[in-house]
N, C-alpha and C positions, 0 to 999 in steps of 0.2 A: 854152831855149824860154821865152818870156815867159808869165807867168801870165795867164789870161783871166778877167776878172770876169764871171761868168754873169749878174749882176744889172745889168750895164752894157749898154744896148741897142746899143752900137757894134759888138759882135761879130756881131749879127744883120745889120747893114748890110754887114759884111765878107763874111759867108757868102752873102748874096743879091746881091752885086755883079754887075752885068751879067746879072741874072736877072729874071724877071717878078715884080715886087713886088706885083702885084695879086693874086697867088695867096694863098689863105687862110693858108698856112703862115707867110708873112712877118708878117701881122698877129697871128697866134697867138704867134709867137716874140717879137714886139715887146713884148707885154704880159705876158710871163712874170715878169719881176722885180717888177712892181707887184702881180701876183697872189700871188706868194710872200710879199711883205711884208705884204699884207692878211691872208693866211692865218695867218702867225705872230702878228700883232697880235690877231686874233680868237681864236686858240688861247690866248694869254696872258690875255686878258680872261675867257674861259670858265673857265680854271683858277682865276683869282682869285675869280670868282663862286662856283664850286663849293667852293673852300676856305673862303670866308667863310661859306657856308651850313652847312658841316660844323662849323666853330668855333661858330657861333651855336646849332646844334642841341645840341652837347655842353654848352655853357654853360646852355642852357635846361633840359636834362634834369637837370643838377646843381642848378640853382636849384629845380626842381620837387621833387627828392628832399629837399633841405634844408627846403623849405617843408612837405612832408608830414611829415618827422620833427618839425619844430617844432609842427605842429598836433596830432600824436599826443602829444607831451610836454605840451602845454597841456591836452589832454583828460584825460590821466592826472593832472595836478595838480588839475584841476577835480573829478575823482572823489574824490581824497584830501581836498580841502577840504570837499566835501559830506559825506563820512563823518565828518570831524572836527566839523563843525557839528552834525550829528545827535547825535553823542555828547555834545557840550556841552549841547544842549537836554535830553537825558535826565538829565544830572547836575544841571541847574538846577531840576528838579521838586522842590518843597519836600516834605520828609517830614513827616508829622503829628507834632507835638510831644507827648511824653508828660508829663502833669502829674505832678509829684512830690508825694506826699502830705506834708502839713505835719507837721513833727515836734512832737509834744506834749512839753512840758517837764514831767517828773514832779514832783509835790509832794514837798517835803522834810519828813521827819518831825522833830519837835522832839526834841533829844537833850540829855542832861545829862552832864557830864563825870564819867568814872569814873577814879579814881587808884588804881592798884595799890599795896598796902601795901609800903613800903620802910622799913627801919630807918635813921633818920638822926637827927642832933642836932636839937633843936627850932629852933635859930637858923638852921639851913640849910634848913628847910622853908618854902616860900612859902605865903601865905594861899590862893592859888588852887589849890594842890596839897594842901591839907588834906583828909584823908579825911572825907567827910560822914557824919553819923550816919544810921542806917536810917530814922528818923522824918522826916528832912529830904528823903528821896528821894521823888519823885513816881512812883507806880506806872504812870501813863499816859504817862510820858515814857521814851523809849528811852535806853539807856546808850551813850555814845560816847566819842571821844577828846577832845571839847571840847563846851562849851555852845553850842547853836545853836537859833535860833527856828524854829518850823515848826508842823506840824499834829500834834495829839495823837491820832493814829489808829493803832491797832496794825496795821491792814491795810496801812499804808504803810511800806515798808522804810526804815530809817534811812539817811541819805545818806552813802555812802562810809565805813561803819563796820562793824566786826565786834564783835558784842556779847560774844562769848566772850573773844577775845584783845585787843580794843580796838586793833587794828592796821589800818592802811589796806591795802586790797587792791592788789596790784601792777597797774599799767596793762597792758592787753593790747596787744602790738605789732601794728600793722596787717599783714595778710597781704601778701606781695610781689605786685606786679601780675603777671598771667600773661604769659608771653613772647608777643611779637607773632606772629600767625598768618601762615604763609607763603602766598603766592598759590597757588591751586589749580593743579596742574601741567597739567591738561587744559583749563583755561579759555582760550578764544580771544578775544583783544582786537581791537576794531575800530580804536581809536585809542590810541596809547601815547606816552610822553614822547619816545622816540627811535624813529622809524619804521624798518622794515627797508629795506635798500638793496642794489642789485645790485652784487656785488663784482668784476665783470669789465667795467667801462666802462658804455657806454650800452646799456640793455636793449633799446631799439627797434632800434638798429643790430645787436645780436646776433640778434634775432628775424629781421630781414630777411635776414641771411646764412645762417640755418639753416632757413628755411621752404621746403618743397617744394610748389609750387603743384599741387593735384590736377589730373590731366589732364582728368577729367570736367568740372570747373568751368571749366578753361581753354577747352575745346572749346565750352562753352555760354556763354562770356563772362560768367561769374558772378564778381562781386567785391563787397567790402564789408568791414565791421569787426566782428570777433567779440570780445566782452568775456569774459575768462576769470577766474574767481575761484579763489584757492588760499590755502593757509596756509603761512607761513614758520615753521618749527619753531625751537626754541631753538638747535639746532645748525646752522641755515641751510639745511636741506634743505626740499624742496617736498612738500606733501601736500594731500589733499582738493581735487584739481583738478576744477573744474566749469565748464561753459559757462553763463553767466547771461544772455547775449544772443547768439543765434545768427543766421546768415545762410543757410547751406545745410549739409546734413549732411556733405558732403565737406570744406567749409571748417571747420566746427565740429570735426570729428575731427582735422584737421591742426593746428588751433590748440591743442587739448588735448595733442596729441602733442609739439609743440615746447615747450610750457610745462613738461611733465613732464621733458623732456630738459635743462632749464636747469641750469647748475652751481649750487653752493651760494651763498646770499645772506649778507649781513651781517644777523644776527637783530635784531629790534626789542627794546627794553629798557623796562621799567617799574620805577621805583625802583631803577635800577642792575642789575636782574636780567633775563636773557634770557627772553622769554616767547613764546607762540604768537600770531601776528598774522595777521589776514585781510587779503588784498591783492587788488585788482581791476586787471587789466592788459588794455588793448585790443590786439588783434592785427589788423593791416590787411592785406588781400589786394587787390592792385591789379595789373591787367595792363598791361604796357608797350605 
C-alpha cells in the first residue's frame, strides 16, 4: 500500500471524488496541511521567545548579584579607608614639646699637684715631680693629681680629684636601657599595619550563603543594610559583636547571629605581632 502524505491536498480530492465538494468538510480538509504547518511554526517561534526570555532573566539576575557584591565590597573598603584616615589624623596631632632645662657647667676649683713621696735617685726625679715644701703650698688651693687653674673657693669641689688618695674616680657606666614594653594585650586597634582578613574566601559570598531571611521581615517586605562591628582576636576568633547601624530588630538580630557564626579570620598584626583589631562589616538583606 502506498504511503499517503497527509499534508498533500491530493488525498482530499481522492476522498471527495464524485461527492459534493461544496460541503464544509471538503474545505476543512483542504486547509489541514496549511494549518498544521502554521501551528508548528508558531509553536517554534513561541518556544524561541520563551527560551530567550529565560536566558535573559538568568543573566540579568547573575549581573545584579555580581553588581550587589561589588557595591558591598566597595562600601566595605570605604569604611576601612575612613577608619584609617581618622587614625592618621589622630596620630598627626602634635604633642606639646617639653623644654629640657639647660645644663649648668660647674665651676672648676683650682688645684695644685701633690706628689706622693717615693724613694728614687735624684737624677731620676723630674722637676715637676719634686716634692714641694710646706711653705710653698697655698692653703686656699685644693690638692690634686695635677696643677689646674680655677676658683679658689673651698665650697667648690675639686674637679675629678680625690684629695686623700689623689686618684681619679672611676667613670660610672650608664645604666642599660629598659627593655621595650610589649603592647597591652587588651588594647583594641582601629588601624594596624596588616589588617585582618577572612580566611575562607569572599566574606560577602559566605554571608549570603548562611543568612536566613527572617519570616516576619519577608512578609512585611523589609530589606536594607545592617552594619555590624566586631573584634578579631589574636587567634582569629570573633568577639564583641555589636550592631552599629540597624534597619529592623529582626534583621539586626539575624545579622549579629550570622557574624557570630563566622569561622576564624586571619588576625591583624602590628609590629609583627598579632593584636586585637576592630572591624566593621555591612550585612545586606534583599528580597528576590
